[in-house]
C-alpha positions in Angstrom: -9.5 17.6 -14.8 -7.4 15.7 -17.3 -5.0 13.1 -16.1 -1.3 13.9 -16.7 -0.7 10.3 -17.7 -2.4 8.0 -20.1 -1.7 4.9 -17.9 -1.3 5.1 -14.1 0.1 2.0 -12.4 -0.2 1.5 -8.7 1.5 -0.8 -6.2 -1.0 -2.1 -3.6 0.5 -2.3 -0.1 1.6 1.1 1.1 0.3 2.9 -1.9 -3.4 2.1 -2.3 -3.8 0.3 1.0 -2.5 0.8 4.6 -2.0 -3.0 5.0 1.0 -3.1 7.4 -0.9 -4.5 10.5 -2.2 -7.5 8.7 1.1 -8.3 7.0 3.3 -7.9 10.0 0.9 -9.7 12.4 0.9 -12.6 9.9 4.8 -12.5 9.6 5.1 -12.7 13.4 2.6 -15.6 13.5 4.6 -17.5 10.9 8.0 -16.9 12.6 6.6 -18.1 15.9 5.2 -21.2 14.2 8.7 -21.8 12.7 10.3 -21.3 16.2 12.3 -18.3 14.8 13.0 -15.0 16.6 11.0 -12.0 15.5 13.3 -9.3 13.9 13.4 -5.8 15.3 10.7 -3.4 13.9 13.0 -1.7 11.4 13.7 -5.1 9.8 10.2 -6.4 10.2 8.9 -3.4 8.3 10.9 -4.5 5.2 8.5 -7.5 4.8 5.9 -5.1 3.5 6.0 -5.0 -0.3 8.5 -7.6 -1.6 7.5 -11.2 -2.3 7.3 -12.9 1.1 9.5 -15.9 0.1 12.3 -13.6 -0.9 12.0 -11.6 2.4 12.2 -14.8 4.5 15.5 -15.7 2.9 16.9 -12.2 2.9 16.0 -11.0 6.4 15.8 -14.3 8.3 18.5 -16.3 6.6 16.2 -19.1 5.6 16.8 -21.7 3.0 14.3 -21.8 0.1 12.7 -24.8 1.7 12.3 -23.1 5.1 11.0 -20.0 3.3 8.4 -22.0 1.5 7.2 -23.4 4.9 7.1 -20.0 6.4 5.1 -18.6 3.5 2.5 -21.4 4.1 2.2 -20.4 7.8 2.0 -16.7 6.8 -0.8 -17.4 4.4 -2.6 -19.5 7.0 -3.2 -16.4 9.2 -3.2 -13.8 6.4 -6.0 -15.5 4.4 -8.0 -16.0 7.6 -7.8 -12.5 9.1 -4.7 -10.6 8.1 -6.1 -9.3 4.8 -8.9 -7.7 6.8 -6.5 -5.8 9.0 -6.2 -3.3 6.2 -7.8 -0.1 4.9 -7.6 2.2 1.9 -5.7 5.3 2.4 -8.1 8.2 2.8 -8.8 9.9 -0.5 -7.7 6.9 -2.7 -11.2 5.8 -3.8 -12.0 9.3 -4.9 -8.6 9.7 -6.7 -9.2 6.5 -8.7 -12.6 7.7 -9.8 -11.2 11.1 -10.8 -8.3 9.6 -12.7 -10.8 7.5 -14.7 -13.0 10.6 -15.4 -9.8 12.4 -16.5 -9.1 9.8 -19.2 -6.5 7.6 -17.5 -6.4 3.8 -17.7 -5.5 2.3 -14.3 -3.4 -0.8 -13.5 -1.6 -2.6 -10.7 1.9 -3.9 -10.5 1.9 -5.6 -7.1 4.1 -8.3 -5.5 1.1 -9.7 -3.8 -0.3 -13.0 -5.4 -3.1 -12.1 -7.9 -5.8 -14.0 -6.0 -5.1 -12.0 -2.8 -4.9 -8.8 -4.8 -8.3 -9.4 -6.4 -9.9 -10.3 -3.1 -8.7 -7.1 -1.4 -9.6 -4.9 -4.3 -13.1 -6.4 -4.5 -13.5 -6.0 -0.7 -12.7 -2.3 -1.0 -14.9 -1.8 -4.1 -12.2 -0.5 -6.3 -11.5 -3.3 -8.7 -14.0 -2.0 -11.3 -11.8 1.2 -11.6 -8.9 -0.9 -13.0 -8.2 -1.9 -16.6 -5.4 -4.3 -15.9 -4.1 -6.3 -12.9 -0.5 -7.3 -12.9 0.6 -9.3 -9.8 3.0 -11.9 -8.5 2.8 -15.6 -9.1 1.2 -17.9 -6.5 4.4 -19.2 -4.9 5.4 -16.1 -3.0 8.9 -16.1 -4.5 9.0 -14.9 -8.1 8.0 -11.4 -9.0 9.7 -9.1 -11.5 8.4 -5.6 -11.1 9.6 -4.5 -14.6 7.8 -7.4 -16.2 4.7 -6.6 -14.2 4.8 -3.0 -15.4 5.1 -4.2 -19.0 2.2 -6.5 -18.4 0.2 -3.7 -17.0 0.9 -1.4 -19.9 0.0 -4.2 -22.4 -3.2 -4.9 -20.4 -4.2 -1.2 -20.8 -3.8 -1.4 -24.6 -0.2 0.1 -24.7 1.2 3.6 -24.6 4.3 5.5 -25.1 6.6 5.2 -22.0 6.4 8.9 -21.5 2.7 8.6 -20.9 3.0 6.0 -18.2 3.7 6.4 -14.5 4.4 3.9 -11.7 3.4 4.8 -8.2 4.9 2.8 -5.3 6.5 3.0 -1.9 9.6 0.8 -2.0 12.9 0.6 -3.9 11.5 -2.4 -5.8 8.9 0.0 -7.4 11.5 2.6 -8.2 13.9 0.1 -9.8 11.1 -1.5 -11.7 10.0 1.9 -13.2 13.6 2.7 -14.1 14.1 -0.6 -15.9 10.7 -0.3 -17.7 11.5 3.3 -18.7 8.4 4.9 -17.2 8.0 7.8 -14.8 7.9 7.2 -11.1 6.2 8.9 -8.2 7.2 7.8 -4.7 4.3 7.2 -2.4 6.3 8.5 0.6 3.2 8.3 2.8 3.7 4.5 2.6 6.2 2.0 4.1 9.4 2.8 2.4 11.6 5.6 3.7 12.5 8.6 1.6 16.2 7.7 2.1 15.6 4.3 0.6 13.5 5.7 -2.2 16.1 8.4 -3.1 18.9 5.9 -3.0 17.0 3.7 -5.6 16.6 6.7 -7.9 13.3 8.4 -6.9 13.2 12.2 -7.3 9.4 12.8 -7.2 7.6 12.3 -3.9 4.0 12.5 -2.7 3.9 12.7 1.1 0.1 12.5 1.2 -2.6 11.2 -1.1 -3.7 14.8 -1.7 -0.1 15.6 -2.9 -0.3 12.6 -5.2 -3.6 13.9 -6.6 -1.9 17.2 -7.5 0.8 15.4 -9.4 -1.6 13.2 -11.3 -4.4 15.7 -11.9 -2.9 19.1 -12.4 -5.4 22.0 -12.4 
């Protein structure tokens, strides 16, 4: 089967990996270390995806200095155990292999710091499938999804925007794809809600990895 797109760009958390337990357990740990209340589940869930420092300020009302301290506590637990509270979505490993066989180049555009991204992808044995890895900086604050998408395209050798697709599960992914001028498929099996994704501009949804396969590798 031939890939519909020349370049396929993936978010990590909620798209390739079901990583919520490790992230949220580490957020709770960091909040407790800070002496801060843990937000309700519907707010806590929003920590999955965006840069952690930004989420600390947005959802917990922290100053930049407090957010930096919380990010350090978060990483304390996440790097020890949280990154292992994680698994690939069933069918992802096979999909990546089939996309490569179908002629696609693969890349990431993830708000996770690159060192953590590489560690997780090596752990799951999928890093060799990727041609480019675009990720956030090491500070947990600065991450421009449109810039990462552009870096991913360049890392794959370039392509017409019509031949590129971004796949992700949050409004940050949708908005990044719109700014970058590439197609977007919402991984609605992930952590973002369909309402959030639609509001951001998504109009193509994959409720399962198998549905994503059909969109990327039409028979």
